[in-house]
A tleap script that builds the chain and sets N, CA, C and O, in Angstrom:
source leaprc.protein.ff14SB
mol = sequence {
  NMET ALA ASN LEU SER THR LYS LYS SER ARG
  SER PRO LYS LYS ALA ALA PRO GLY GLY ARG
  ARG SER ARG PRO ASP ALA ARG ARG GLY GLY
  ARG GLU THR GLU LYS PRO THR LYS ALA SER
  ALA ARG PRO PRO ILE ALA GLU ARG GLU ARG
  THR ALA GLU LYS ALA ARG LYS ALA SER GLU
  PRO HIE PRO ILE ARG ALA THR LYS GLN GLU
  ARG VAL LEU THR LEU LEU ASN ARG PRO GLU
  GLY ALA GLY ILE ASP GLU ILE MET GLU ALA
  THR GLY TRP GLN VAL HIE SER VAL ARG GLY
  PHE LEU SER GLY THR VAL LYS LYS LYS LEU
  GLY PHE GLU LEU THR SER ALA LYS ALA ASP
  GLY THR ALA ARG ARG TYR ARG ILE GLU THR
  ARG HIE GLY CARG
}
set mol.1.N position { -0.742 -126.170 -44.379 }
set mol.1.CA position { -1.744 -125.996 -45.356 }
set mol.1.C position { -2.816 -125.048 -44.817 }
set mol.1.O position { -3.161 -125.098 -43.636 }
set mol.2.N position { -3.321 -124.214 -45.661 }
set mol.2.CA position { -4.300 -123.216 -45.248 }
set mol.2.C position { -5.681 -123.846 -45.128 }
set mol.2.O position { -6.061 -124.718 -45.910 }
set mol.3.N position { -6.400 -123.390 -44.150 }
set mol.3.CA position { -7.741 -123.904 -43.921 }
set mol.3.C position { -8.717 -123.134 -44.798 }
set mol.3.O position { -8.977 -121.957 -44.546 }
set mol.4.N position { -9.255 -123.775 -45.813 }
set mol.4.CA position { -10.191 -123.134 -46.721 }
set mol.4.C position { -11.608 -123.388 -46.241 }
set mol.4.O position { -11.984 -124.525 -45.959 }
set mol.5.N position { -12.379 -122.338 -46.150 }
set mol.5.CA position { -13.751 -122.444 -45.684 }
set mol.5.C position { -14.696 -122.232 -46.838 }
set mol.5.O position { -14.452 -121.398 -47.711 }
set mol.6.N position { -15.780 -122.988 -46.842 }
set mol.6.CA position { -16.785 -122.828 -47.894 }
set mol.6.C position { -17.945 -121.958 -47.439 }
set mol.6.O position { -18.896 -121.751 -48.192 }
set mol.7.N position { -17.876 -121.440 -46.202 }
set mol.7.CA position { -18.940 -120.584 -45.689 }
set mol.7.C position { -18.898 -119.222 -46.353 }
set mol.7.O position { -17.826 -118.692 -46.645 }
set mol.8.N position { -20.077 -118.660 -46.589 }
set mol.8.CA position { -20.151 -117.318 -47.160 }
set mol.8.C position { -19.987 -116.300 -46.045 }
set mol.8.O position { -20.494 -116.494 -44.940 }
set mol.9.N position { -19.289 -115.228 -46.332 }
set mol.9.CA position { -19.107 -114.189 -45.317 }
set mol.9.C position { -20.337 -113.292 -45.285 }
set mol.9.O position { -20.992 -113.078 -46.304 }
set mol.10.N position { -20.638 -112.774 -44.110 }
set mol.10.CA position { -21.761 -111.848 -43.944 }
set mol.10.C position { -21.201 -110.476 -43.619 }
set mol.10.O position { -21.366 -109.982 -42.504 }
set mol.11.N position { -20.570 -109.889 -44.543 }
set mol.11.CA position { -20.021 -108.565 -44.306 }
set mol.11.C position { -21.146 -107.543 -44.403 }
set mol.11.O position { -22.108 -107.757 -45.141 }
set mol.12.N position { -21.043 -106.435 -43.671 }
set mol.12.CA position { -22.100 -105.436 -43.709 }
set mol.12.C position { -22.281 -104.803 -45.078 }
set mol.12.O position { -23.347 -104.258 -45.365 }
set mol.13.N position { -21.281 -104.863 -45.917 }
set mol.13.CA position { -21.406 -104.263 -47.237 }
set mol.13.C position { -22.379 -105.055 -48.113 }
set mol.13.O position { -23.102 -104.478 -48.925 }
set mol.14.N position { -22.392 -106.360 -47.945 }
set mol.14.CA position { -23.211 -107.199 -48.805 }
set mol.14.C position { -24.608 -107.428 -48.234 }
set mol.14.O position { -25.533 -107.728 -48.988 }
set mol.15.N position { -24.780 -107.294 -46.929 }
set mol.15.CA position { -26.079 -107.580 -46.313 }
set mol.15.C position { -27.061 -106.445 -46.589 }
set mol.15.O position { -26.668 -105.288 -46.741 }
set mol.16.N position { -28.324 -106.792 -46.648 }
set mol.16.CA position { -29.373 -105.795 -46.854 }
set mol.16.C position { -29.551 -104.989 -45.576 }
set mol.16.O position { -29.180 -105.463 -44.502 }
set mol.17.N position { -30.106 -103.788 -45.658 }
set mol.17.CA position { -30.312 -102.973 -44.457 }
set mol.17.C position { -31.176 -103.713 -43.431 }
set mol.17.O position { -32.146 -104.388 -43.779 }
set mol.18.N position { -30.802 -103.569 -42.179 }
set mol.18.CA position { -31.548 -104.211 -41.106 }
set mol.18.C position { -31.195 -105.673 -40.940 }
set mol.18.O position { -31.817 -106.367 -40.137 }
set mol.19.N position { -30.211 -106.156 -41.681 }
set mol.19.CA position { -29.790 -107.540 -41.546 }
set mol.19.C position { -30.721 -108.518 -42.240 }
set mol.19.O position { -30.589 -109.723 -42.024 }
set mol.20.N position { -31.642 -108.067 -43.052 }
set mol.20.CA position { -32.569 -108.949 -43.746 }
set mol.20.C position { -32.151 -109.069 -45.204 }
set mol.20.O position { -31.540 -108.167 -45.777 }
set mol.21.N position { -32.491 -110.182 -45.770 }
set mol.21.CA position { -32.196 -110.379 -47.180 }
set mol.21.C position { -33.285 -109.714 -48.014 }
set mol.21.O position { -34.449 -109.666 -47.615 }
set mol.22.N position { -32.904 -109.222 -49.134 }
set mol.22.CA position { -33.898 -108.577 -49.997 }
set mol.22.C position { -34.480 -109.624 -50.932 }
set mol.22.O position { -33.932 -109.894 -52.001 }
set mol.23.N position { -35.594 -110.210 -50.520 }
set mol.23.CA position { -36.318 -111.191 -51.330 }
set mol.23.C position { -37.805 -111.033 -51.034 }
set mol.23.O position { -38.165 -110.395 -50.046 }
set mol.24.N position { -38.654 -111.586 -51.847 }
set mol.24.CA position { -40.091 -111.450 -51.589 }
set mol.24.C position { -40.439 -112.023 -50.215 }
set mol.24.O position { -39.875 -113.028 -49.782 }
set mol.25.N position { -41.352 -111.381 -49.564 }
set mol.25.CA position { -41.746 -111.795 -48.223 }
set mol.25.C position { -42.454 -113.136 -48.289 }
set mol.25.O position { -43.444 -113.292 -49.003 }
set mol.26.N position { -41.942 -114.098 -47.542 }
set mol.26.CA position { -42.504 -115.440 -47.566 }
set mol.26.C position { -43.885 -115.466 -46.921 }
set mol.26.O position { -44.714 -116.303 -47.279 }
set mol.27.N position { -44.141 -114.578 -45.993 }
set mol.27.CA position { -45.440 -114.562 -45.326 }
set mol.27.C position { -46.548 -114.155 -46.280 }
set mol.27.O position { -47.695 -114.573 -46.121 }
set mol.28.N position { -46.212 -113.351 -47.261 }
set mol.28.CA position { -47.230 -112.916 -48.219 }
set mol.28.C position { -47.283 -113.838 -49.426 }
set mol.28.O position { -48.048 -113.596 -50.359 }
set mol.29.N position { -46.490 -114.877 -49.416 }
set mol.29.CA position { -46.492 -115.802 -50.548 }
set mol.29.C position { -45.856 -115.208 -51.784 }
set mol.29.O position { -46.155 -115.641 -52.897 }
set mol.30.N position { -44.981 -114.221 -51.618 }
set mol.30.CA position { -44.291 -113.621 -52.738 }
set mol.30.C position { -45.126 -112.617 -53.496 }
set mol.30.O position { -44.672 -112.077 -54.505 }
set mol.31.N position { -46.367 -112.346 -53.025 }
set mol.31.CA position { -47.236 -111.407 -53.716 }
set mol.31.C position { -46.899 -109.979 -53.312 }
set mol.31.O position { -46.479 -109.715 -52.186 }
set mol.32.N position { -47.087 -109.098 -54.223 }
set mol.32.CA position { -46.924 -107.683 -53.930 }
set mol.32.C position { -48.208 -107.191 -53.276 }
set mol.32.O position { -49.293 -107.652 -53.630 }
set mol.33.N position { -48.107 -106.271 -52.337 }
set mol.33.CA position { -49.308 -105.727 -51.714 }
set mol.33.C position { -49.883 -104.650 -52.606 }
set mol.33.O position { -49.151 -103.903 -53.255 }
set mol.34.N position { -51.201 -104.576 -52.631 }
set mol.34.CA position { -51.870 -103.585 -53.457 }
set mol.34.C position { -51.969 -102.273 -52.704 }
set mol.34.O position { -52.234 -102.244 -51.502 }
set mol.35.N position { -51.753 -101.204 -53.422 }
set mol.35.CA position { -51.903 -99.886 -52.825 }
set mol.35.C position { -53.386 -99.541 -52.814 }
set mol.35.O position { -54.096 -99.841 -53.774 }
set mol.36.N position { -53.863 -98.916 -51.739 }
set mol.36.CA position { -55.294 -98.594 -51.692 }
set mol.36.C position { -55.647 -97.525 -52.711 }
set mol.36.O position { -54.888 -96.581 -52.930 }
set mol.37.N position { -56.787 -97.682 -53.319 }
set mol.37.CA position { -57.267 -96.667 -54.252 }
set mol.37.C position { -57.969 -95.585 -53.458 }
set mol.37.O position { -58.173 -95.725 -52.252 }
set mol.38.N position { -58.335 -94.516 -54.125 }
set mol.38.CA position { -58.988 -93.413 -53.431 }
set mol.38.C position { -60.323 -93.847 -52.834 }
set mol.38.O position { -60.680 -93.390 -51.748 }
set mol.39.N position { -61.056 -94.703 -53.503 }
set mol.39.CA position { -62.355 -95.146 -53.003 }
set mol.39.C position { -62.195 -96.017 -51.763 }
set mol.39.O position { -62.979 -95.904 -50.821 }
set mol.40.N position { -61.176 -96.892 -51.755 }
set mol.40.CA position { -61.008 -97.776 -50.601 }
set mol.40.C position { -60.315 -97.062 -49.443 }
set mol.40.O position { -60.398 -97.532 -48.308 }
set mol.41.N position { -59.635 -95.944 -49.691 }
set mol.41.CA position { -58.962 -95.206 -48.629 }
set mol.41.C position { -59.939 -94.335 -47.855 }
set mol.41.O position { -59.597 -93.844 -46.780 }
set mol.42.N position { -61.124 -94.134 -48.361 }
set mol.42.CA position { -62.131 -93.301 -47.710 }
set mol.42.C position { -62.723 -94.033 -46.504 }
set mol.42.O position { -63.049 -95.215 -46.614 }
set mol.43.N position { -62.871 -93.362 -45.349 }
set mol.43.CA position { -63.424 -94.047 -44.179 }
set mol.43.C position { -64.886 -94.408 -44.375 }
set mol.43.O position { -65.580 -93.777 -45.172 }
set mol.44.N position { -65.360 -95.417 -43.658 }
set mol.44.CA position { -66.765 -95.808 -43.794 }
set mol.44.C position { -67.710 -94.695 -43.338 }
set mol.44.O position { -67.291 -93.741 -42.684 }
set mol.45.N position { -68.967 -94.828 -43.686 }
set mol.45.CA position { -69.962 -93.785 -43.401 }
set mol.45.C position { -70.062 -93.511 -41.907 }
set mol.45.O position { -70.133 -92.352 -41.498 }
set mol.46.N position { -70.070 -94.559 -41.082 }
set mol.46.CA position { -70.190 -94.374 -39.628 }
set mol.46.C position { -69.021 -93.543 -39.091 }
set mol.46.O position { -69.201 -92.710 -38.203 }
set mol.47.N position { -67.845 -93.773 -39.627 }
set mol.47.CA position { -66.659 -93.015 -39.195 }
set mol.47.C position { -66.799 -91.545 -39.577 }
set mol.47.O position { -66.452 -90.664 -38.789 }
set mol.48.N position { -67.299 -91.277 -40.769 }
set mol.48.CA position { -67.478 -89.888 -41.211 }
set mol.48.C position { -68.527 -89.187 -40.371 }
set mol.48.O position { -68.391 -88.000 -40.075 }
set mol.49.N position { -69.587 -89.915 -39.977 }
set mol.49.CA position { -70.615 -89.304 -39.136 }
set mol.49.C position { -70.068 -88.956 -37.762 }
set mol.49.O position { -70.413 -87.918 -37.197 }
set mol.50.N position { -69.205 -89.831 -37.216 }
set mol.50.CA position { -68.615 -89.555 -35.906 }
set mol.50.C position { -67.717 -88.319 -35.949 }
set mol.50.O position { -67.744 -87.502 -35.029 }
set mol.51.N position { -66.935 -88.180 -36.997 }
set mol.51.CA position { -66.068 -87.010 -37.098 }
set mol.51.C position { -66.887 -85.739 -37.303 }
set mol.51.O position { -66.517 -84.674 -36.810 }
set mol.52.N position { -67.997 -85.850 -38.028 }
set mol.52.CA position { -68.867 -84.682 -38.209 }
set mol.52.C position { -69.502 -84.280 -36.875 }
set mol.52.O position { -69.648 -83.092 -36.589 }
set mol.53.N position { -69.880 -85.272 -36.058 }
set mol.53.CA position { -70.460 -84.997 -34.744 }
set mol.53.C position { -69.428 -84.328 -33.837 }
set mol.53.O position { -69.761 -83.408 -33.089 }
set mol.54.N position { -68.187 -84.783 -33.899 }
set mol.54.CA position { -67.119 -84.173 -33.096 }
set mol.54.C position { -66.895 -82.724 -33.512 }
set mol.54.O position { -66.696 -81.857 -32.661 }
set mol.55.N position { -66.925 -82.462 -34.806 }
set mol.55.CA position { -66.735 -81.099 -35.296 }
set mol.55.C position { -67.877 -80.194 -34.847 }
set mol.55.O position { -67.659 -79.028 -34.519 }
set mol.56.N position { -69.094 -80.731 -34.833 }
set mol.56.CA position { -70.249 -79.964 -34.385 }
set mol.56.C position { -70.121 -79.618 -32.900 }
set mol.56.O position { -70.390 -78.488 -32.494 }
set mol.57.N position { -69.709 -80.598 -32.095 }
set mol.57.CA position { -69.554 -80.362 -30.658 }
set mol.57.C position { -68.426 -79.370 -30.377 }
set mol.57.O position { -68.522 -78.565 -29.451 }
set mol.58.N position { -67.363 -79.427 -31.170 }
set mol.58.CA position { -66.235 -78.519 -30.960 }
set mol.58.C position { -66.616 -77.075 -31.254 }
set mol.58.O position { -66.054 -76.155 -30.659 }
set mol.59.N position { -67.563 -76.865 -32.164 }
set mol.59.CA position { -67.942 -75.499 -32.513 }
set mol.59.C position { -68.905 -74.885 -31.498 }
set mol.59.O position { -69.079 -73.666 -31.482 }
set mol.60.N position { -69.538 -75.710 -30.643 }
set mol.60.CA position { -70.454 -75.187 -29.630 }
set mol.60.C position { -69.662 -74.511 -28.518 }
set mol.60.O position { -68.567 -74.965 -28.187 }
set mol.61.N position { -70.185 -73.446 -27.937 }
set mol.61.CA position { -69.455 -72.775 -26.858 }
set mol.61.C position { -69.416 -73.654 -25.606 }
set mol.61.O position { -70.390 -74.323 -25.261 }
set mol.62.N position { -68.267 -73.631 -24.944 }
set mol.62.CA position { -68.082 -74.417 -23.731 }
set mol.62.C position { -68.533 -73.610 -22.522 }
set mol.62.O position { -68.338 -72.396 -22.482 }
set mol.63.N position { -69.134 -74.268 -21.536 }
set mol.63.CA position { -69.479 -73.544 -20.316 }
set mol.63.C position { -68.203 -73.180 -19.564 }
set mol.63.O position { -67.203 -73.894 -19.639 }
set mol.64.N position { -68.246 -72.088 -18.854 }
set mol.64.CA position { -67.073 -71.651 -18.103 }
set mol.64.C position { -66.918 -72.561 -16.894 }
set mol.64.O position { -67.844 -72.734 -16.102 }
set mol.65.N position { -65.743 -73.132 -16.771 }
set mol.65.CA position { -65.474 -74.037 -15.667 }
set mol.65.C position { -64.749 -73.282 -14.567 }
set mol.65.O position { -63.811 -72.528 -14.827 }
set mol.66.N position { -65.192 -73.493 -13.341 }
set mol.66.CA position { -64.533 -72.875 -12.200 }
set mol.66.C position { -63.444 -73.820 -11.715 }
set mol.66.O position { -63.696 -75.001 -11.475 }
set mol.67.N position { -62.238 -73.296 -11.575 }
set mol.67.CA position { -61.156 -74.121 -11.068 }
set mol.67.C position { -61.318 -74.312 -9.565 }
set mol.67.O position { -62.096 -73.611 -8.917 }
set mol.68.N position { -60.585 -75.255 -9.032 }
set mol.68.CA position { -60.655 -75.506 -7.593 }
set mol.68.C position { -60.161 -74.290 -6.816 }
set mol.68.O position { -60.700 -73.955 -5.761 }
set mol.69.N position { -59.130 -73.633 -7.349 }
set mol.69.CA position { -58.609 -72.441 -6.689 }
set mol.69.C position { -59.692 -71.364 -6.625 }
set mol.69.O position { -59.854 -70.709 -5.595 }
set mol.70.N position { -60.428 -71.179 -7.710 }
set mol.70.CA position { -61.498 -70.177 -7.719 }
set mol.70.C position { -62.592 -70.533 -6.726 }
set mol.70.O position { -63.143 -69.655 -6.062 }
set mol.71.N position { -62.911 -71.832 -6.624 }
set mol.71.CA position { -63.930 -72.264 -5.671 }
set mol.71.C position { -63.517 -71.939 -4.237 }
set mol.71.O position { -64.318 -71.436 -3.450 }
set mol.72.N position { -62.258 -72.231 -3.907 }
set mol.72.CA position { -61.772 -71.984 -2.548 }
set mol.72.C position { -61.767 -70.488 -2.254 }
set mol.72.O position { -62.188 -70.072 -1.174 }
set mol.73.N position { -61.302 -69.684 -3.186 }
set mol.73.CA position { -61.257 -68.239 -2.969 }
set mol.73.C position { -62.664 -67.660 -2.805 }
set mol.73.O position { -62.862 -66.722 -2.034 }
set mol.74.N position { -63.634 -68.212 -3.522 }
set mol.74.CA position { -65.019 -67.770 -3.350 }
set mol.74.C position { -65.520 -68.087 -1.947 }
set mol.74.O position { -66.181 -67.267 -1.311 }
set mol.75.N position { -65.198 -69.280 -1.476 }
set mol.75.CA position { -65.608 -69.648 -0.114 }
set mol.75.C position { -64.938 -68.755 0.923 }
set mol.75.O position { -65.575 -68.348 1.895 }
set mol.76.N position { -63.662 -68.449 0.726 }
set mol.76.CA position { -62.917 -67.649 1.696 }
set mol.76.C position { -63.340 -66.185 1.679 }
set mol.76.O position { -63.156 -65.487 2.676 }
set mol.77.N position { -63.899 -65.706 0.579 }
set mol.77.CA position { -64.327 -64.308 0.484 }
set mol.77.C position { -65.689 -64.053 1.121 }
set mol.77.O position { -66.090 -62.900 1.281 }
set mol.78.N position { -66.394 -65.099 1.480 }
set mol.78.CA position { -67.687 -64.899 2.140 }
set mol.78.C position { -67.473 -64.240 3.501 }
set mol.78.O position { -66.409 -64.414 4.096 }
set mol.79.N position { -68.446 -63.493 4.008 }
set mol.79.CA position { -68.280 -62.832 5.306 }
set mol.79.C position { -68.028 -63.808 6.451 }
set mol.79.O position { -67.276 -63.505 7.377 }
set mol.80.N position { -68.661 -64.983 6.384 }
set mol.80.CA position { -68.437 -65.958 7.459 }
set mol.80.C position { -67.216 -66.829 7.211 }
set mol.80.O position { -66.821 -67.596 8.089 }
set mol.81.N position { -66.608 -66.728 6.028 }
set mol.81.CA position { -65.429 -67.517 5.709 }
set mol.81.C position { -65.785 -68.962 5.408 }
set mol.81.O position { -66.914 -69.268 5.026 }
set mol.82.N position { -64.812 -69.848 5.583 }
set mol.82.CA position { -65.035 -71.264 5.296 }
set mol.82.C position { -64.202 -72.106 6.243 }
set mol.82.O position { -63.115 -71.707 6.660 }
set mol.83.N position { -64.721 -73.264 6.573 }
set mol.83.CA position { -63.982 -74.222 7.375 }
set mol.83.C position { -63.238 -75.182 6.475 }
set mol.83.O position { -63.516 -75.283 5.280 }
set mol.84.N position { -62.283 -75.891 7.069 }
set mol.84.CA position { -61.498 -76.842 6.277 }
set mol.84.C position { -62.397 -77.915 5.684 }
set mol.84.O position { -62.198 -78.333 4.543 }
set mol.85.N position { -63.378 -78.361 6.446 }
set mol.85.CA position { -64.267 -79.404 5.937 }
set mol.85.C position { -65.074 -78.932 4.721 }
set mol.85.O position { -65.340 -79.726 3.819 }
set mol.86.N position { -65.463 -77.665 4.684 }
set mol.86.CA position { -66.183 -77.126 3.522 }
set mol.86.C position { -65.269 -77.077 2.296 }
set mol.86.O position { -65.690 -77.399 1.185 }
set mol.87.N position { -64.033 -76.677 2.508 }
set mol.87.CA position { -63.077 -76.601 1.399 }
set mol.87.C position { -62.778 -78.006 0.878 }
set mol.87.O position { -62.661 -78.221 -0.328 }
set mol.88.N position { -62.654 -78.964 1.809 }
set mol.88.CA position { -62.409 -80.354 1.396 }
set mol.88.C position { -63.560 -80.871 0.534 }
set mol.88.O position { -63.337 -81.553 -0.467 }
set mol.89.N position { -64.770 -80.546 0.923 }
set mol.89.CA position { -65.945 -81.001 0.178 }
set mol.89.C position { -66.017 -80.340 -1.201 }
set mol.89.O position { -66.405 -80.983 -2.177 }
set mol.90.N position { -65.647 -79.065 -1.283 }
set mol.90.CA position { -65.733 -78.339 -2.553 }
set mol.90.C position { -64.667 -78.783 -3.549 }
set mol.90.O position { -64.892 -78.741 -4.759 }
set mol.91.N position { -63.505 -79.210 -3.047 }
set mol.91.CA position { -62.397 -79.531 -3.933 }
set mol.91.C position { -62.076 -81.011 -4.042 }
set mol.91.O position { -61.500 -81.450 -5.037 }
set mol.92.N position { -62.446 -81.786 -3.025 }
set mol.92.CA position { -62.069 -83.199 -3.027 }
set mol.92.C position { -60.664 -83.416 -2.499 }
set mol.92.O position { -60.117 -84.512 -2.628 }
set mol.93.N position { -60.071 -82.387 -1.906 }
set mol.93.CA position { -58.719 -82.487 -1.357 }
set mol.93.C position { -58.745 -83.098 0.033 }
set mol.93.O position { -59.791 -83.190 0.676 }
set mol.94.N position { -57.560 -83.514 0.483 }
set mol.94.CA position { -57.404 -83.993 1.849 }
set mol.94.C position { -57.021 -82.817 2.740 }
set mol.94.O position { -56.710 -81.729 2.255 }
set mol.95.N position { -57.048 -83.055 4.066 }
set mol.95.CA position { -56.818 -81.981 5.034 }
set mol.95.C position { -55.463 -81.310 4.808 }
set mol.95.O position { -55.374 -80.082 4.796 }
set mol.96.N position { -54.408 -82.111 4.630 }
set mol.96.CA position { -53.077 -81.517 4.486 }
set mol.96.C position { -52.963 -80.706 3.190 }
set mol.96.O position { -52.204 -79.739 3.133 }
set mol.97.N position { -53.704 -81.091 2.160 }
set mol.97.CA position { -53.681 -80.329 0.907 }
set mol.97.C position { -54.364 -78.978 1.073 }
set mol.97.O position { -53.912 -77.976 0.519 }
set mol.98.N position { -55.453 -78.951 1.837 }
set mol.98.CA position { -56.166 -77.691 2.084 }
set mol.98.C position { -55.269 -76.753 2.882 }
set mol.98.O position { -55.148 -75.574 2.549 }
set mol.99.N position { -54.645 -77.269 3.926 }
set mol.99.CA position { -53.764 -76.415 4.738 }
set mol.99.C position { -52.578 -75.905 3.922 }
set mol.99.O position { -52.184 -74.746 4.059 }
set mol.100.N position { -52.013 -76.757 3.082 }
set mol.100.CA position { -50.910 -76.338 2.214 }
set mol.100.C position { -51.333 -75.275 1.226 }
set mol.100.O position { -50.583 -74.335 0.962 }
set mol.101.N position { -52.529 -75.414 0.676 }
set mol.101.CA position { -53.050 -74.412 -0.252 }
set mol.101.C position { -53.241 -73.079 0.455 }
set mol.101.O position { -52.890 -72.030 -0.085 }
set mol.102.N position { -53.804 -73.117 1.680 }
set mol.102.CA position { -54.050 -71.876 2.414 }
set mol.102.C position { -52.741 -71.152 2.713 }
set mol.102.O position { -52.649 -69.938 2.530 }
set mol.103.N position { -51.739 -71.880 3.166 }
set mol.103.CA position { -50.493 -71.210 3.530 }
set mol.103.C position { -49.622 -70.909 2.312 }
set mol.103.O position { -49.064 -69.816 2.207 }
set mol.104.N position { -49.503 -71.849 1.408 }
set mol.104.CA position { -48.598 -71.669 0.269 }
set mol.104.C position { -49.144 -70.795 -0.831 }
set mol.104.O position { -48.453 -69.899 -1.316 }
set mol.105.N position { -50.369 -71.042 -1.229 }
set mol.105.CA position { -50.930 -70.317 -2.368 }
set mol.105.C position { -51.627 -69.035 -1.945 }
set mol.105.O position { -51.334 -67.959 -2.466 }
set mol.106.N position { -52.557 -69.155 -0.990 }
set mol.106.CA position { -53.355 -67.983 -0.627 }
set mol.106.C position { -52.487 -66.920 0.040 }
set mol.106.O position { -52.555 -65.745 -0.320 }
set mol.107.N position { -51.684 -67.322 0.994 }
set mol.107.CA position { -50.887 -66.334 1.734 }
set mol.107.C position { -49.623 -65.917 0.987 }
set mol.107.O position { -49.372 -64.726 0.801 }
set mol.108.N position { -48.824 -66.901 0.558 }
set mol.108.CA position { -47.511 -66.577 -0.014 }
set mol.108.C position { -47.574 -66.166 -1.475 }
set mol.108.O position { -47.075 -65.098 -1.831 }
set mol.109.N position { -48.171 -66.979 -2.324 }
set mol.109.CA position { -48.165 -66.684 -3.761 }
set mol.109.C position { -49.130 -65.560 -4.131 }
set mol.109.O position { -48.760 -64.642 -4.864 }
set mol.110.N position { -50.360 -65.624 -3.632 }
set mol.110.CA position { -51.350 -64.611 -3.989 }
set mol.110.C position { -51.263 -63.374 -3.111 }
set mol.110.O position { -51.735 -62.305 -3.500 }
set mol.111.N position { -50.670 -63.502 -1.938 }
set mol.111.CA position { -50.458 -62.354 -1.056 }
set mol.111.C position { -51.689 -61.864 -0.324 }
set mol.111.O position { -51.724 -60.710 0.104 }
set mol.112.N position { -52.701 -62.705 -0.166 }
set mol.112.CA position { -53.886 -62.297 0.577 }
set mol.112.C position { -53.622 -62.373 2.070 }
set mol.112.O position { -52.795 -63.159 2.532 }
set mol.113.N position { -54.342 -61.542 2.817 }
set mol.113.CA position { -54.247 -61.589 4.271 }
set mol.113.C position { -55.308 -62.581 4.757 }
set mol.113.O position { -56.502 -62.285 4.725 }
set mol.114.N position { -54.873 -63.732 5.196 }
set mol.114.CA position { -55.773 -64.796 5.621 }
set mol.114.C position { -55.887 -64.778 7.136 }
set mol.114.O position { -54.878 -64.833 7.839 }
set mol.115.N position { -57.108 -64.701 7.638 }
set mol.115.CA position { -57.323 -64.717 9.085 }
set mol.115.C position { -58.122 -65.962 9.447 }
set mol.115.O position { -58.888 -66.491 8.642 }
set mol.116.N position { -57.923 -66.409 10.674 }
set mol.116.CA position { -58.687 -67.550 11.153 }
set mol.116.C position { -59.273 -67.205 12.513 }
set mol.116.O position { -58.676 -66.462 13.292 }
set mol.117.N position { -60.440 -67.751 12.785 }
set mol.117.CA position { -61.110 -67.515 14.062 }
set mol.117.C position { -61.737 -68.812 14.519 }
set mol.117.O position { -62.236 -69.603 13.718 }
set mol.118.N position { -61.701 -69.011 15.828 }
set mol.118.CA position { -62.296 -70.216 16.379 }
set mol.118.C position { -63.117 -69.826 17.596 }
set mol.118.O position { -62.573 -69.366 18.600 }
set mol.119.N position { -64.405 -70.006 17.505 }
set mol.119.CA position { -65.291 -69.742 18.635 }
set mol.119.C position { -65.381 -71.023 19.470 }
set mol.119.O position { -65.060 -72.107 18.985 }
set mol.120.N position { -65.809 -70.896 20.696 }
set mol.120.CA position { -65.914 -72.062 21.578 }
set mol.120.C position { -66.883 -73.093 21.002 }
set mol.120.O position { -68.025 -72.773 20.671 }
set mol.121.N position { -66.411 -74.333 20.889 }
set mol.121.CA position { -67.258 -75.431 20.434 }
set mol.121.C position { -67.493 -75.486 18.935 }
set mol.121.O position { -68.281 -76.317 18.484 }
set mol.122.N position { -66.851 -74.644 18.147 }
set mol.122.CA position { -67.029 -74.679 16.691 }
set mol.122.C position { -65.692 -74.914 16.021 }
set mol.122.O position { -64.638 -74.776 16.643 }
set mol.123.N position { -65.741 -75.266 14.763 }
set mol.123.CA position { -64.522 -75.492 13.987 }
set mol.123.C position { -63.894 -74.156 13.596 }
set mol.123.O position { -64.570 -73.128 13.544 }
set mol.124.N position { -62.602 -74.188 13.326 }
set mol.124.CA position { -61.884 -72.979 12.912 }
set mol.124.C position { -62.373 -72.539 11.535 }
set mol.124.O position { -62.565 -73.368 10.646 }
set mol.125.N position { -62.572 -71.241 11.361 }
set mol.125.CA position { -63.040 -70.655 10.107 }
set mol.125.C position { -61.944 -69.752 9.543 }
set mol.125.O position { -61.325 -68.981 10.278 }
set mol.126.N position { -61.716 -69.851 8.272 }
set mol.126.CA position { -60.708 -69.041 7.591 }
set mol.126.C position { -61.414 -68.096 6.650 }
set mol.126.O position { -62.426 -68.445 6.041 }
set mol.127.N position { -60.874 -66.894 6.534 }
set mol.127.CA position { -61.430 -65.954 5.557 }
set mol.127.C position { -60.355 -64.982 5.116 }
set mol.127.O position { -59.369 -64.749 5.816 }
set mol.128.N position { -60.572 -64.423 3.943 }
set mol.128.CA position { -59.650 -63.438 3.381 }
set mol.128.C position { -60.121 -62.062 3.797 }
set mol.128.O position { -61.273 -61.693 3.570 }
set mol.129.N position { -59.229 -61.309 4.404 }
set mol.129.CA position { -59.539 -59.934 4.804 }
set mol.129.C position { -59.473 -59.056 3.567 }
set mol.129.O position { -58.482 -59.073 2.837 }
set mol.130.N position { -60.524 -58.294 3.334 }
set mol.130.CA position { -60.524 -57.369 2.201 }
set mol.130.C position { -59.792 -56.102 2.595 }
set mol.130.O position { -59.914 -55.617 3.720 }
set mol.131.N position { -59.048 -55.588 1.675 }
set mol.131.CA position { -58.292 -54.363 1.931 }
set mol.131.C position { -59.110 -53.175 1.478 }
set mol.131.O position { -59.514 -53.102 0.317 }
set mol.132.N position { -59.356 -52.249 2.376 }
set mol.132.CA position { -60.118 -51.058 2.031 }
set mol.132.C position { -59.171 -49.956 1.599 }
set mol.132.O position { -58.044 -49.867 2.088 }
set mol.133.N position { -59.625 -49.123 0.687 }
set mol.133.CA position { -58.812 -47.995 0.251 }
set mol.133.C position { -57.918 -48.317 -0.928 }
set mol.133.O position { -57.103 -47.478 -1.311 }
set mol.134.N position { -58.033 -49.489 -1.519 }
set mol.134.CA position { -57.210 -49.840 -2.679 }
set mol.134.C position { -58.057 -50.061 -3.874 }
set mol.134.O position { -57.540 -50.365 -4.949 }
savepdb mol mol.pdb
quit
């Protein structure tokens, strides 16, 4: 004898998308949600004032910001050059980052001639040699 089942099948053809049944949402008590009208969709006054303030600030000219690379190159172009501690203070970098910048960026990528000098009892000073005749 065949085993007859009274269970309903849940085939994908009959199920609603996402595996949910299409019935009124029980959490909302079966009520339909109201669509916002144009008056209620408008942001409050404080919100509009904040956006107006942002637009005003965006239209003001920005001060020119000096990048860390520009700061270091300015220090290195001085006649006395710069020490690692000065570069660290200007950029907030650690010692190994300053040395990497000097060798990788200043010498290799930018192609500047970087010289260093160390007098007795003083820290090593680095500076960029200016090329004359170019």
